[in-house]
VEXDO-364228 format. One record per atom (N, C-alpha, C): x, y, z. Coordinates in steps of 0.1 Angstrom, whole numbers, padded with zeros to 4 digits, always signed. Layout:
VEXDO-364228
XYZ/...
END
This chain:
VEXDO-364228
+1065+0639+0734/+1053+0647+0726/+1041+0641+0736/+1039+0631+0736/+1027+0625+0745/+1021+0633+0757/+1031+0637+0764/+1031+0646+0777/+1022+0662+0772/+1030+0666+0764/+1029+0679+0754/+1011+0677+0750/+1008+0667+0745/+0995+0663+0739/+0984+0664+0753/+0989+0657+0763/+0981+0650+0772/+0978+0668+0784/+0988+0674+0782/+0987+0686+0791/+0979+0696+0782/+0976+0697+0769/+0968+0708+0763/+0955+0701+0764/+0952+0688+0762/+0945+0683+0766/+0934+0686+0782/+0942+0689+0791/+0942+0688+0804/+0938+0706+0807/+0943+0715+0798/+0941+0727+0799/+0926+0731+0791/+0924+0724+0778/+0912+0725+0774/+0898+0721+0785/+0903+0707+0792/+0891+0702+0798/+0890+0713+0812/+0900+0720+0815/+0899+0727+0829/+0889+0742+0821/+0890+0745+0810/+0886+0756+0802/+0870+0754+0804/+0865+0744+0799/+0851+0738+0794/+0846+0737+0813/+0853+0733+0820/+0847+0730+0836/+0843+0744+0842/+0854+0755+0840/+0855+0768+0845/+0840+0775+0839/+0839+0774+0824/+0830+0780+0816/+0815+0775+0820/+0814+0761+0821/+0801+0754+0826/+0796+0758+0839/+0806+0761+0851/+0803+0759+0862/+0796+0776+0864/+0801+0785+0859/+0794+0800+0856/+0779+0799+0852/+0780+0793+0838/+0767+0795+0830/+0756+0784+0832/+0761+0774+0840/+0751+0767+0847/+0742+0775+0857/+0750+0784+0863/+0740+0790+0874/+0735+0802+0870/+0736+0805+0857/+0729+0821+0854/+0716+0823+0857/+0707+0810+0856/+0692+0813+0863/+0692+0817+0877/+0701+0807+0884/+0702+0811+0901/+0707+0827+0901/+0717+0829+0894/+0722+0846+0896/+0713+0855+0894/+0702+0852+0885/+0694+0859+0875/+0683+0861+0888/+0676+0852+0891/+0667+0850+0900/+0673+0857+0914/+0684+0856+0919/+0688+0859+0936/+0692+0875+0932/+0694+0881+0920/+0696+0896+0914/+0684+0906+0908/+0674+0895+0910/+0660+0898+0901/+0664+0909+0889/+0672+0900+0881/+0676+0909+0868/+0666+0904+0857/+0663+0916+0849/+0651+0910+0838/+0662+0905+0826/+0655+0898+0816/+0667+0894+0803/+0674+0905+0800/+0668+0915+0797/+0672+0928+0791/+0689+0932+0801/+0687+0933+0815/+0697+0938+0822/+0705+0923+0822/+0701+0910+0822/+0711+0901+0823/+0717+0902+0808/+0712+0906+0796/+0723+0907+0785/+0732+0916+0789/+0727+0926+0793/+0737+0941+0793/+0748+0935+0804/+0745+0928+0815/+0755+0923+0824/+0767+0916+0817/+0760+0907+0810/+0770+0893+0798/+0776+0901+0787/+0771+0913+0785/+0781+0922+0779/+0795+0922+0783/+0798+0920+0795/+0809+0922+0806/+0819+0912+0801/+0810+0900+0800/+0825+0891+0795/+0827+0890+0783/+0823+0896+0773/+0825+0896+0758/+0837+0909+0759/+0834+0921+0765/+0844+0933+0765/+0853+0929+0768/+0854+0921+0781/+0866+0917+0789/+0877+0907+0780/+0872+0900+0772/+0878+0891+0762/+0883+0903+0752/+0874+0909+0744/+0878+0919+0734/+0890+0927+0739/+0888+0933+0749/+0904+0939+0758/+0914+0932+0757/+0914+0919+0762/+0924+0913+0768/+0934+0908+0756/+0923+0899+0744/+0929+0893+0736/+0939+0896+0727/+0940+0909+0723/+0951+0915+0715/+0960+0917+0724/+0961+0922+0737/+0974+0918+0747/+0978+0905+0751/+0968+0896+0747/+0975+0880+0748/+0982+0877+0740/+0979+0885+0726/+0990+0881+0714/+1002+0886+0716/+1005+0896+0724/+1020+0903+0727/+1021+0889+0741/+1017+0888+0745/+1023+0880+0757/+1024+0867+0754/+1022+0860+0744/+1023+0847+0737/+1036+0849+0729/+1036+0861+0723/+1050+0863+0714/+1062+0867+0725/+1056+0871+0734/+1068+0876+0744/+1074+0867+0753/+1064+0856+0759/+1069+0849+0769/+1064+0834+0761/+1059+0833+0753/+1054+0817+0752/+1042+0816+0758/+1038+0803+0748/+1024+0801+0750/+1022+0791+0763/+1032+0786+0766/+1032+0777+0781/+1031+0785+0793/+1039+0795+0791/+1041+0802+0805/+1026+0811+0809/+1022+0816+0795/+1010+0825+0797/+0998+0812+0795/+0995+0801+0790/+0987+0793+0793/+0987+0792+0808/+0998+0787+0816/+0998+0782+0829/+0993+0792+0836/+0997+0807+0837/+0993+0817+0847/+0975+0822+0844/+0975+0823+0829/+0960+0826+0830/+0950+0816+0832/+0953+0801+0831/+0944+0790+0835/+0945+0792+0857/+0954+0796+0857/+0950+0798+0874/+0943+0810+0878/+0944+0822+0869/+0936+0831+0871/+0919+0830+0869/+0917+0822+0860/+0905+0821+0854/+0899+0809+0864/+0904+0800+0868/+0899+0790+0881/+0889+0798+0888/+0896+0807+0891/+0890+0814+0903/+0880+0825+0901/+0881+0828+0887/+0875+0841+0882/+0857+0841+0885/+0854+0830+0886/+0838+0831+0893/+0836+0834+0904/+0845+0833+0911/+0840+0835+0927/+0835+0850+0930/+0843+0862+0924/+0836+0876+0925/+0823+0877+0919/+0820+0868+0908/+0807+0868+0900/+0799+0865+0912/+0798+0851+0920/+0794+0853+0930/+0791+0859+0941/+0796+0869+0942/+0795+0882+0952/+0789+0892+0947/+0784+0893+0935/+0781+0903+0931/+0763+0907+0937/+0765+0921+0939/+0752+0923+0944/+0739+0933+0933/+0745+0932+0924/+0737+0941+0913/+0741+0938+0902/+0733+0944+0889/+0742+0949+0875/+0752+0950+0872/+0756+0963+0879/+0766+0971+0878/+0781+0963+0885/+0781+0954+0898/+0791+0947+0903/+0790+0931+0892/+0777+0928+0888/+0778+0918+0880/+0789+0918+0866/+0784+0930+0861/+0789+0934+0849/+0807+0933+0850/+0812+0942+0862/+0826+0939+0863/+0834+0926+0863/+0826+0918+0875/+0830+0905+0877/+0829+0894+0864/+0819+0901+0856/+0821+0893+0842/+0831+0896+0834/+0834+0910+0834/+0847+0915+0827/+0859+0912+0829/+0862+0908+0842/+0873+0904+0846/+0877+0887+0841/+0863+0882+0843/+0861+0868+0839/+0865+0865+0826/+0859+0875+0818/+0860+0877+0803/+0875+0877+0802/+0881+0887+0806/+0896+0891+0804/+0901+0875+0805/+0901+0869+0814/+0909+0859+0818/+0907+0844+0806/+0895+0846+0804/+0885+0839+0795/+0894+0835+0782/+0895+0850+0778/+0901+0853+0763/+0917+0849+0764/+0920+0854+0773/+0938+0852+0777/+0943+0836+0776/+0934+0828+0784/+0937+0815+0787/+0933+0810+0770/+0922+0816+0764/+0919+0805+0751/+0926+0809+0740/+0934+0824+0741/+0943+0826+0728/+0954+0815+0730/+0960+0815+0744/+0969+0808+0748/+0971+0796+0746/+0962+0789+0749/+0959+0773+0751/+0957+0770+0735/+0950+0778+0727/+0949+0774+0711/+0963+0775+0705/+0972+0784+0709/+0985+0786+0700/+0992+0775+0706/+0992+0770+0720/+0999+0757+0724/+0994+0745+0718/+0979+0744+0714/+0976+0733+0704/+0980+0733+0690/+0981+0746+0687/+0987+0744+0673/+1003+0740+0670/+1010+0741+0683/+1024+0742+0683/+1024+0724+0682/+1015+0722+0691/+1017+0704+0696/+1010+0696+0681/+0998+0701+0677/+0997+0698+0664/+1003+0697+0651/+1011+0708+0650/+1022+0710+0641/+1034+0698+0644/+1039+0697+0655/+1052+0687+0661/+1044+0675+0656/+1033+0672+0659/+1029+0659+0659/+1027+0658+0644/+1022+0664+0636/+1021+0664+0619/+1007+0656+0618/+0997+0657+0624/+0988+0653+0622/+0975+0659+0627/+0961+0660+0624/+0948+0667+0628/+0949+0662+0643/+0948+0675+0651/+0943+0669+0667/+0936+0679+0675/+0934+0694+0666/+0928+0707+0673/+0914+0701+0680/+0906+0694+0668/+0891+0688+0672/+0890+0684+0685/+0903+0670+0690/+0901+0665+0698/+0904+0672+0709/+0912+0683+0706/+0917+0693+0722/+0902+0701+0726/+0893+0707+0714/+0883+0711+0715/+0870+0703+0723/+0870+0689+0719/+0864+0680+0725/+0866+0681+0739/+0880+0685+0747/+0876+0681+0760/+0872+0695+0765/+0872+0704+0760/+0866+0715+0763/+0849+0713+0766/+0846+0703+0755/+0833+0703+0756/+0827+0692+0767/+0835+0685+0769/+0838+0674+0776/+0837+0680+0792/+0843+0691+0794/+0845+0696+0804/+0832+0706+0808/+0827+0710+0798/+0817+0719+0800/+0801+0710+0803/+0804+0698+0794/+0792+0689+0800/+0795+0684+0812/+0803+0682+0821/+0804+0675+0836/+0803+0690+0844/+0806+0703+0839/+0806+0710+0848/+0790+0715+0846/+0785+0714+0837/+0770+0720+0837/+0762+0707+0843/+0765+0694+0843/+0756+0685+0850/+0760+0687+0867/+0772+0691+0869/+0776+0693+0883/+0767+0707+0889/+0767+0713+0879/+0761+0728+0883/+0746+0724+0882/+0740+0718+0877/+0725+0709+0877/+0723+0705+0890/+0733+0695+0895/+0728+0689+0907/+0734+0702+0920/+0741+0714+0917/+0738+0721+0928/+0729+0730+0927/+0721+0734+0917/+0711+0738+0914/+0699+0734+0920/+0698+0719+0917/+0684+0712+0924/+0689+0712+0939/+0698+0714+0944/+0698+0713+0958/+0702+0723+0967/+0701+0736+0959/+0698+0750+0963/+0710+0751+0969/+0722+0746+0964/+0736+0752+0969/+0738+0766+0963/+0741+0776+0970/+0743+0789+0966/+0754+0792+0955/+0755+0800+0947/+0767+0801+0936/+0778+0805+0939/+0779+0814+0949/+0794+0817+0955/+0801+0805+0959/+0792+0795+0972/+0800+0784+0975/+0804+0772+0963/+0795+0774+0954/+0794+0764+0941/+0808+0768+0932/+0810+0779+0931/+0821+0784+0923/+0834+0784+0932/+0834+0788+0946/+0847+0783+0953/+0851+0769+0953/+0844+0762+0959/+0843+0751+0957/+0850+0745+0941/+0846+0746+0932/+0848+0744+0917/+0865+0747+0915/+0866+0760+0923/+0880+0766+0916/+0892+0756+0924/+0887+0753+0937/+0896+0747+0943/+0901+0731+0940/+0887+0728+0934/+0888+0712+0927/+0895+0712+0915/+0899+0722+0906/+0907+0720+0898/+0918+0728+0894/+0925+0736+0905/+0933+0742+0905/+0946+0735+0904/+0949+0723+0908/+0958+0715+0907/+0962+0714+0892/+0954+0714+0881/+0958+0709+0867/+0963+0724+0861/+0964+0734+0866/+0967+0748+0861/+0981+0745+0856/+0990+0739+0859/+1007+0741+0858/+1012+0726+0850/+1003+0721+0841/+1004+0707+0837/+1023+0710+0832/+1031+0698+0838/+1041+0697+0835/+1048+0698+0818/+1037+0692+0814/+1042+0687+0798/+1041+0694+0788/+1038+0710+0795/+1034+0718+0782/+1048+0718+0771/+1043+0723+0762/+1057+0726+0750/+1062+0736+0751/+1076+0736+0754/+1082+0750+0753/+1084+0753+0736/+1078+0763+0733/+1082+0768+0721/+1088+0783+0721/+1094+0789+0709/+1099+0801+0713/+1093+0808+0713/+1099+0820+0723/+1090+0830+0727/+1085+0840+0718/+1094+0843+0710/+1093+0853+0698/+1090+0846+0688/+1077+0847+0680/+1072+0838+0669/+1068+0849+0659/+1072+0861+0657/+1070+0870+0647/+1061+0883+0653/+1055+0889+0647/+1044+0901+0649/+1032+0895+0657/+1030+0901+0669/+1018+0899+0678/+1008+0900+0674/+1002+0909+0662/+0991+0911+0656/+0991+0918+0640/+0982+0918+0633/+0981+0919+0622/+0974+0933+0618/+0980+0941+0614/+0974+0952+0608/+0960+0952+0601/+0946+0959+0606/+0936+0952+0597/+0937+0957+0578/+0941+0964+0577/+0944+0967+0561/+0957+0957+0555/+0964+0951+0561/+0973+0944+0556/+0966+0930+0561/+0956+0925+0562/+0949+0911+0570/+0947+0904+0555/+0954+0893+0555/+0949+0887+0540/+0933+0881+0542/+0926+0882+0530/+0916+0881+0529/+0908+0866+0534/+0917+0858+0537/+0914+0843+0544/+0913+0844+0557/+0923+0852+0561/+0923+0851+0576/+0909+0861+0578/+0904+0871+0571/+0894+0881+0573/+0880+0871+0577/+0882+0860+0563/+0868+0853+0563/+0869+0843+0577/+0879+0840+0577/+0881+0826+0590/+0880+0835+0600/+0882+0848+0608/+0875+0854+0617/+0861+0855+0616/+0855+0858+0604/+0840+0859+0604/+0833+0846+0605/+0840+0837+0601/+0834+0822+0604/+0832+0820+0622/+0845+0822+0628/+0846+0823+0643/+0836+0834+0650/+0836+0846+0643/+0825+0856+0649/+0811+0850+0649/+0804+0841+0635/+0794+0836+0638/+0792+0823+0647/+0801+0817+0647/+0798+0803+0657/+0800+0807+0669/+0811+0818+0674/+0810+0821+0687/+0797+0829+0694/+0791+0835+0682/+0780+0842+0686/+0769+0829+0688/+0770+0820+0682/+0761+0810+0681/+0765+0798+0697/+0779+0794+0700/+0782+0790+0713/+0779+0798+0723/+0781+0811+0723/+0779+0822+0731/+0763+0819+0738/+0758+0817+0726/+0741+0817+0731/+0738+0808+0737/+0743+0794+0732/+0739+0782+0737/+0742+0783+0754/+0754+0791+0755/+0757+0789+0769/+0750+0797+0779/+0746+0808+0776/+0740+0822+0782/+0727+0819+0781/+0721+0811+0770/+0708+0811+0772/+0700+0802+0768/+0706+0788+0769/+0698+0776+0768/+0689+0774+0784/+0698+0776+0795/+0688+0774+0807/+0682+0785+0809/+0680+0796+0804/+0671+0806+0803/+0658+0803+0797/+0662+0798+0785/+0650+0794+0778/+0641+0786+0780/+0650+0771+0785/+0641+0761+0792/+0635+0764+0805/+0640+0772+0814/+0636+0777+0824/+0619+0784+0823/+0623+0797+0814/+0612+0807+0811/+0600+0802+0801/+0604+0798+0788/+0599+0793+0777/+0590+0779+0780/+0598+0771+0785/+0594+0759+0783/+0587+0753+0797/+0591+0763+0808/+0589+0757+0822/+0593+0744+0827/+0609+0745+0827/+0616+0734+0833/+0618+0739+0844/+0620+0725+0852/+0622+0727+0866/+0639+0735+0865/+0645+0739+0879/+0659+0745+0878/+0672+0734+0874/+0666+0727+0879/+0680+0712+0874/+0679+0707+0860/+0668+0708+0857/+0667+0705+0840/+0669+0716+0832/+0666+0728+0836/+0674+0740+0829/+0689+0741+0830/+0693+0739+0844/+0709+0739+0842/+0715+0729+0834/+0706+0717+0832/+0716+0708+0829/+0710+0705+0810/+0703+0716+0809/+0703+0715+0792/+0717+0720+0784/+0727+0730+0792/+0738+0732+0784/+0747+0718+0785/+0744+0708+0793/+0749+0696+0796/+0747+0688+0781/+0737+0689+0773/+0733+0681+0766/+0738+0687+0753/+0739+0701+0750/+0746+0708+0740/+0761+0703+0741/+0767+0703+0754/+0781+0701+0753/+0785+0683+0752/+0777+0676+0754/+0779+0664+0755/+0778+0660+0738/+0768+0667+0729/+0767+0663+0719/+0780+0668+0710/+0781+0682+0714/+0796+0689+0709/+0808+0678+0712/+0812+0675+0723/+0820+0665+0726/+0822+0656+0719/+0811+0647+0718/+0812+0633+0710/+0816+0637+0693/+0809+0647+0689/+0815+0648+0675/+0826+0657+0674/+0832+0663+0681/+0843+0667+0684/+0855+0655+0684/+0853+0646+0694/+0860+0639+0691/+0862+0627+0680/+0853+0630+0670/+0851+0622+0653/+0857+0631+0644/+0858+0646+0652/+0861+0658+0643/+0875+0659+0632/+0883+0652+0642/+0898+0645+0630/+0897+0639+0616/+0890+0629+0622/+0883+0621+0613/+0877+0624+0604/+0867+0630+0604/+0856+0635+0596/+0863+0646+0588/+0871+0654+0594/+0878+0667+0583/+0888+0656+0573/+0895+0648+0579/+0905+0637+0570/+0896+0634+0559/+0882+0631+0560/+0875+0625+0549/+0869+0635+0539/+0866+0647+0546/+0856+0657+0537/+0863+0667+0531/+0875+0670+0543/+0881+0685+0540/+0876+0695+0548/+0885+0705+0550/+0881+0714+0561/+0869+0723+0555/+0868+0727+0542/+0859+0736+0538/+0844+0730+0540/+0844+0719+0532/+0832+0709+0534/+0826+0707+0547/+0836+0704+0555/+0831+0701+0570/+0828+0711+0577/+0831+0725+0575/+0825+0736+0582/+0811+0739+0574/+0810+0738+0561/+0799+0743+0555/+0788+0734+0560/+0793+0719+0560/+0779+0711+0562/+0778+0712+0578/+0789+0711+0590/+0783+0713+0600/+0774+0726+0605/+0778+0737+0595/+0769+0749+0601/+0757+0749+0597/+0757+0740+0584/+0741+0739+0583/+0733+0727+0595/+0742+0719+0598/+0734+0713+0607/+0729+0715+0618/+0740+0726+0624/+0737+0736+0636/+0728+0745+0634/+0724+0752+0624/+0714+0762+0618/+0699+0753+0624/+0698+0740+0616/+0688+0734+0616/+0684+0729+0631/+0694+0724+0639/+0695+0722+0656/+0689+0734+0663/+0693+0747+0660/+0685+0754+0669/+0673+0759+0666/+0670+0758+0651/+0655+0762+0645/+0648+0750+0653/+0654+0738+0655/+0643+0728+0658/+0641+0731+0673/+0651+0735+0681/+0649+0738+0693/+0640+0752+0698/+0643+0762+0691/+0630+0773+0690/+0618+0770+0689/+0617+0761+0678/+0601+0758+0673/+0598+0749+0684/+0605+0743+0692/+0597+0725+0698/+0588+0732+0710/+0580+0724+0708/+0569+0725+0720/+0568+0718+0732/+0580+0712+0735/+0580+0705+0746/+0598+0704+0747/+0599+0701+0763/+0610+0699+0765/+0622+0693+0760/+0615+0676+0759/+0624+0668+0752/+0628+0670+0736/+0617+0677+0727/+0623+0679+0715/+0632+0692+0715/+0631+0701+0725/+0642+0713+0726/+0655+0707+0729/+0656+0694+0737/+0667+0688+0741/+0674+0682+0729/+0666+0676+0718/+0670+0672+0707/+0676+0680+0699/+0672+0689+0697/+0674+0704+0688/+0689+0708+0697/+0692+0712+0707/+0704+0714+0713/+0712+0708+0710/+0711+0694+0711/+0718+0683+0707/+0725+0682+0693/+0713+0685+0685/+0716+0687+0671/+0727+0700+0667/+0723+0707+0677/+0732+0721+0676/+0746+0720+0683/+0746+0712+0689/+0758+0709+0696/+0768+0698+0686/+0763+0692+0680/+0768+0683+0672/+0772+0692+0657/+0764+0701+0653/+0768+0711+0642/+0780+0721+0645/+0780+0727+0657/+0789+0734+0663/+0802+0730+0664/+0805+0718+0669/+0813+0709+0672/+0826+0711+0665/+0827+0711+0652/+0840+0712+0646/+0845+0725+0639/+0835+0735+0638/+0838+0748+0630/+0852+0755+0637/+0847+0760+0654/+0856+0766+0660/+0868+0763+0660/+0871+0750+0662/+0885+0744+0660/+0889+0745+0647/+0884+0743+0636/+0890+0747+0627/+0893+0757+0619/+0884+0769+0625/+0885+0781+0623/+0900+0784+0632/+0900+0783+0645/+0913+0787+0654/+0925+0780+0646/+0924+0766+0643/+0937+0760+0635/+0940+0768+0622/+0933+0773+0615/+0934+0778+0602/+0940+0791+0605/+0935+0800+0613/+0940+0812+0619/+0953+0812+0620/+0959+0801+0628/+0972+0794+0632/+0982+0793+0621/+0977+0790+0611/+0983+0782+0597/+0985+0793+0587/+0981+0806+0585/+0980+0814+0576/+0993+0819+0571/+0994+0817+0557/+1009+0819+0553/+1011+0835+0557/+1026+0836+0561/+1031+0850+0563/+1024+0854+0575/+1017+0850+0582/+1013+0851+0599/+1017+0843+0610/+1024+0849+0618/+1029+0840+0631/+1015+0834+0638/+1016+0822+0642/+1006+0812+0648/+0999+0825+0661/+1010+0832+0667/+1004+0837+0678/+0994+0847+0673/+0998+0856+0662/+0992+0865+0659/+0978+0860+0650/+0981+0850+0644/+0971+0844+0639/+0957+0841+0647/+0961+0832+0655/+0950+0827+0664/+0948+0839+0672/+0955+0850+0678/+0948+0860+0685/+0939+0868+0676/+0943+0871+0663/+0933+0873+0653/+0918+0869+0652/+0921+0855+0648/+0910+0848+0652/+0901+0849+0661/+0907+0846+0673/+0898+0845+0685/+0894+0860+0689/+0899+0869+0687/+0898+0885+0693/+0887+0885+0683/+0886+0888+0669/+0872+0889+0660/+0861+0881+0660/+0865+0867+0665/+0856+0860+0669/+0848+0864+0681/+0857+0870+0693/+0849+0872+0704/+0842+0880+0702/+0842+0891+0693/+0833+0900+0694/+0817+0894+0691/+0818+0879+0686/+0804+0874+0686/+0799+0873+0699/+0809+0870+0708/+0803+0871+0725/+0799+0887+0729/+0807+0894+0724/+0802+0911+0726/+0790+0915+0720/+0785+0909+0708/+0771+0912+0702/+0764+0903+0705/+0763+0890+0708/+0755+0880+0707/+0748+0880+0720/+0750+0883+0731/+0745+0879+0744/+0733+0893+0744/+0739+0905+0743/+0732+0915+0745/+0720+0917+0730/+0723+0915+0721/+0713+0916+0709/+0702+0901+0714/+0704+0893+0719/+0699+0881+0720/+0685+0887+0730/+0696+0891+0742/+0686+0896+0756/+0677+0908+0750/+0681+0918+0743/+0670+0927+0738/+0660+0922+0732/+0664+0914+0721/+0651+0908+0712/+0643+0900+0720/+0648+0894+0731/+0640+0885+0740/+0631+0895+0746/+0635+0909+0751/+0627+0917+0759/+0618+0925+0748/+0620+0927+0737/+0613+0932+0727/+0600+0924+0722/+0607+0908+0719/+0594+0902+0713/+0597+0890+0723/+0603+0880+0719/+0606+0866+0727/+0615+0860+0727/+0622+0852+0736/+0636+0846+0736/+0633+0836+0724/+0626+0829+0720/+0624+0823+0705/+0630+0830+0694/+0625+0844+0694/+0629+0855+0683/+0645+0856+0687/+0646+0857+0696/+0665+0860+0701/+0672+0849+0698/+0669+0836+0700/+0678+0823+0695/+0675+0826+0682/+0665+0829+0673/+0667+0828+0657/+0679+0837+0650/+0683+0845+0659/+0698+0852+0655/+0706+0840+0656/+0710+0831+0661/+0716+0819+0660/+0716+0811+0647/+0706+0809+0646/+0702+0802+0630/+0708+0811+0620/+0705+0825+0620/+0710+0832+0610/+0725+0834+0608/+0731+0832+0619/+0747+0832+0621/+0753+0817+0613/+0744+0807+0618/+0750+0797+0612/+0749+0793+0599/+0741+0799+0591/+0741+0802+0578/+0749+0812+0571/+0753+0822+0578/+0762+0830+0573/+0775+0821+0573/+0779+0813+0584/+0791+0804+0582/+0790+0797+0570/+0781+0791+0570/+0780+0780+0556/+0783+0788+0545/+0780+0795+0542/+0782+0806+0531/+0794+0807+0532/+0807+0812+0540/+0819+0816+0542/+0826+0805+0541/+0824+0793+0542/+0831+0780+0544/+0841+0779+0534/+0839+0783+0522/+0848+0779+0509/+0861+0788+0513/+0862+0796+0522/+0876+0806+0526/+0884+0798+0535/+0877+0785+0538/+0887+0776+0546/+0895+0766+0537/+0907+0768+0539/+0919+0762+0529/+0917+0745+0536/+0916+0737+0523/+0919+0723+0528/+0932+0719+0528/
END
């Protein structure tokens, strides 16, 4: 069982590394392609669209082939998915490359979370928060390395290619758990969806709007609004990820003490306060503090939502996680362009205010999280 746990740790770490490798270079790609905030928001729609299209299919893949095989192969593809992004020559090709990136990200996300639910069930104690902590640690490391690459003027394409070959050896972790391939229905009809699953999916939606906004817009906000240097702007996501990772490492203990519902409610309010502090900040230092507080608040909510989706009575783990992830990923679909268009019409501070509202809604819905 220890090998299965460490294999899941490796998968979540790789996922965070790849995501941060891309998001840390968004300002560089935006400058290179001369994209406005609105055009960038439209291109980022490709990521969410790819995820939303792929996730229901991933539910079928996991049900048919098991989470171990799907996790391994989707991770392999995801590691190389930033390379075409670096080759993009305009908003159209960037959107297409991000669609592929998003499809592979969504597939890997569902598969590794189902694998995590299976490992957690076999262990008989909470561990999903620590798995997601490894995603955040990967994000922290990837963003820090991205900041170094940005400050030294390394082209995004070279950065993406080197990063892909650096992590590819971790894709086929031998200790992943072999679970039965057939685990029931691979999806849940909306009309037959339990109320608890709808509410948990809504919480995931709100927090994935928030996490997606932090990933896609922190660097841009620091660079454009607060006039941070390229390296500092690229490292902003690292601050958010570091706080998220730290509190995710403590998340299982916090959840055991407070209960799942209360933890989601309090954490959502902390995240809202953090983002509000960041967008009202007069300086880079205060904004970084706000993003750190937001990372702490966001840390445990998505792991609890995904884990709850895999434990809904009468719903198979694959279908439950795919449903929560799929509906949650609509947050990635709606969030980036909504923030981009709001920033274009008003400014980026108002755009990020959407995140404050989303976190507040998640706090209200927390009563549906079963303890």
